[in-house]
C-alpha positions as CSV (number, residue, x, y, z in Angstrom):
1,M,0.0,-0.1,-0.1
2,I,1.2,3.5,-0.8
3,S,1.5,5.4,2.4
4,R,-0.5,8.7,3.0
5,Q,2.6,11.0,2.5
6,V,3.3,9.3,-0.9
7,K,-0.3,10.2,-2.1
8,I,-0.1,13.7,-0.8
9,V,3.0,14.5,-2.3
10,L,1.4,12.7,-5.8
11,G,-1.5,15.0,-5.4
12,L,0.5,18.4,-5.0
13,I,2.5,17.4,-8.2
14,L,-0.6,16.5,-10.2
15,L,-2.2,19.8,-9.0
16,F,0.8,21.6,-9.8
17,V,0.8,20.5,-13.5
18,I,-3.1,20.8,-14.1
19,S,-2.9,24.5,-12.9
20,A,0.5,25.0,-14.9
21,C,-1.2,24.1,-17.8
22,Q,-4.3,26.0,-17.1
23,Q,-2.5,29.1,-16.9
24,Q,-0.5,28.8,-19.6
25,S,-3.4,28.1,-22.2
26,K,-5.2,31.3,-20.7
27,D,-2.1,33.4,-21.5
28,D,-2.5,32.5,-24.8
29,L,-6.0,32.9,-25.3
30,V,-5.6,36.7,-24.2
31,K,-2.7,37.4,-25.9
32,F,-4.4,35.9,-29.1
33,V,-7.8,38.0,-28.5
34,E,-6.1,41.3,-27.9
35,E,-4.3,41.0,-31.4
36,T,-7.0,39.9,-32.9
37,Y,-9.3,42.8,-32.0
38,K,-6.6,45.4,-31.6
39,D,-7.4,47.1,-35.1
40,E,-11.0,46.3,-35.4
41,K,-13.7,48.3,-33.7
42,P,-17.2,46.5,-33.7
43,E,-19.7,47.8,-35.6
44,I,-23.0,48.8,-34.0
45,E,-26.0,49.0,-36.6
46,P,-27.9,52.7,-36.3
47,L,-31.1,52.8,-34.9
48,P,-33.9,52.5,-36.6
49,P,-35.8,55.8,-37.9
50,I,-38.9,56.5,-35.5
51,V,-42.0,55.7,-37.8
52,P,-44.9,58.5,-37.2
53,Y,-47.9,57.3,-35.6
54,E,-50.7,57.2,-38.1
55,E,-54.0,57.6,-37.3
56,F,-56.8,55.0,-38.4
57,I,-59.9,56.6,-38.8
58,Y,-62.8,53.5,-38.2
59,S,-65.9,53.8,-40.4
60,A,-68.6,51.4,-40.5
61,D,-70.8,53.0,-42.9
62,V,-71.2,50.3,-45.0
63,L,-71.7,47.5,-42.2
64,T,-75.4,46.6,-41.3
65,D,-76.7,48.7,-38.4
66,P,-77.1,46.4,-35.5
67,F,-80.1,48.5,-34.1
68,S,-82.1,48.4,-36.9
69,K,-85.9,48.0,-36.4
70,D,-85.7,44.8,-38.8
71,N,-83.1,43.2,-36.1
72,V,-85.3,44.0,-33.2
73,L,-87.5,41.3,-31.8
74,T,-91.1,42.5,-31.4
75,G,-94.2,40.2,-30.6
76,S,-93.7,36.4,-30.4
77,I,-90.5,34.7,-31.6
78,G,-92.7,32.2,-34.1
79,G,-93.3,34.8,-36.6
80,S,-96.2,35.1,-38.5
81,D,-97.6,33.2,-41.4
82,D,-99.1,36.5,-43.1
83,G,-99.4,34.7,-46.7
84,D,-95.6,34.7,-47.8
85,Q,-95.2,31.4,-46.1
86,T,-98.1,29.9,-47.3
87,S,-97.5,30.9,-50.9
88,L,-94.8,28.1,-50.6
89,D,-95.8,25.0,-52.2
90,A,-94.8,22.0,-50.1
91,N,-95.8,19.3,-52.4
92,R,-93.9,21.0,-55.4
93,R,-90.8,18.4,-56.9
94,K,-87.6,20.3,-55.4
95,E,-85.1,21.2,-58.7
96,P,-81.6,20.0,-58.7
97,L,-80.1,23.7,-58.0
98,E,-82.5,23.8,-54.9
99,A,-79.8,21.7,-52.9
100,F,-77.3,24.3,-53.0
101,P,-77.0,28.0,-51.6
102,L,-77.2,30.6,-54.0
103,D,-73.7,32.3,-53.1
104,G,-72.2,29.0,-54.5
105,M,-73.6,29.3,-58.0
106,R,-72.8,31.5,-60.8
107,L,-74.3,32.5,-63.9
108,D,-72.3,31.1,-67.2
109,G,-74.3,32.4,-70.1
110,V,-77.9,33.5,-71.6
111,L,-79.6,32.1,-74.1
112,E,-82.2,33.2,-76.5
113,F,-84.3,30.4,-78.6
114,K,-87.4,31.3,-80.2
115,G,-88.1,34.9,-78.4
116,Q,-87.7,32.9,-74.8
117,L,-84.7,33.4,-72.6
118,S,-82.9,30.8,-70.4
119,A,-79.4,30.9,-68.7
120,I,-77.2,28.3,-67.9
121,V,-76.0,28.2,-64.0
122,R,-72.8,26.6,-62.9
123,S,-73.8,25.2,-59.4
124,P,-70.7,24.3,-56.7
125,D,-70.3,20.6,-57.8
126,G,-69.5,21.6,-61.1
127,D,-72.6,20.8,-63.1
128,S,-74.0,23.5,-65.7
129,V,-77.9,23.9,-65.5
130,P,-80.2,25.3,-67.9
131,V,-83.1,27.4,-66.1
132,T,-86.1,29.8,-67.3
133,V,-88.0,32.4,-65.6
134,G,-90.2,30.7,-63.3
135,N,-87.8,28.1,-62.3
136,Y,-86.5,27.5,-58.4
137,M,-82.9,27.6,-57.3
138,G,-81.2,28.1,-53.8
139,L,-82.2,26.8,-50.3
140,N,-85.0,29.1,-49.3
141,S,-87.4,28.7,-52.4
142,G,-85.7,31.0,-54.7
143,K,-87.7,31.5,-57.8
144,I,-86.2,33.3,-60.9
145,L,-88.5,36.4,-61.8
146,S,-86.0,37.5,-64.8
147,I,-83.2,37.1,-67.0
148,N,-81.3,39.8,-68.2
149,S,-78.9,39.2,-71.3
150,E,-77.4,42.5,-71.6
151,E,-76.1,42.8,-67.9
152,Q,-75.9,39.1,-67.6
153,I,-77.8,38.9,-64.3
154,L,-80.5,36.5,-62.8
155,E,-82.9,38.1,-60.5
156,I,-84.5,35.5,-57.9
157,E,-86.9,36.2,-55.1
158,E,-86.7,33.5,-52.0
159,T,-88.3,33.9,-48.9
160,V,-86.6,33.6,-45.8
161,R,-87.1,34.7,-41.9
162,N,-85.9,37.8,-40.7
163,A,-84.3,38.6,-37.1
164,T,-87.8,39.1,-35.6
165,G,-89.4,35.4,-37.0
166,N,-91.3,36.9,-39.7
167,W,-91.2,35.4,-43.6
168,V,-89.9,38.4,-45.7
169,K,-89.1,38.1,-49.5
170,R,-85.8,39.4,-50.7
171,I,-84.5,40.2,-54.6
172,V,-80.9,38.2,-55.1
173,K,-79.3,39.0,-58.0
174,I,-76.5,36.4,-59.6
175,T,-74.0,37.2,-61.7
176,G,-70.9,35.5,-63.8
177,E,-68.8,36.8,-60.9
178,T,-70.3,34.5,-58.2
179,E,-71.3,37.9,-56.2
180,V,-74.6,37.5,-54.7
181,S,-76.2,41.1,-53.9
182,T,-79.8,40.8,-51.8
183,K,-82.3,43.6,-51.3
184,K,-84.9,43.1,-48.9
185,E,-88.5,43.6,-50.6
186,G,-91.0,43.3,-47.5
187,G,-91.9,42.1,-44.1
188,R,-91.9,43.2,-40.6
């Protein structure tokens, strides 16, 4: 067995060797850093320019007025059956375009044959369906009122419930650009 004194001497020698190696490598590192950055100055990016505050004016003139009389509930929630809803024929056979909402349809073209106008409407699933005045389309029993060949517009009257639960008729126009515009015609 190694005596205790020998262990202490070996430990001190080992400690001295390690500290000598560490001191030498640190001196080289300090010398390298000083030589490398002696002539170079770090580049600091200039501050970005201060952007002036731009005032934002909120205008909701084109939006629907949430306090309009059409949106206020009056009377019973059940609505009234004042002829608008009863004029719908529940026994009428549904036409192919009544399975789709109007905003997914597009007017592809207008044809005239023997003085009668007809239109070609593209459904959301890609089918082209010929329609004439009096045909139905859309989810709300929309009846085609007129076909305008000059402006390429299909005018439809559909019956829907308003916010008060009453039945109202509204006019919907379909164009070739798939934009649907609505205009209320009546109701409470």
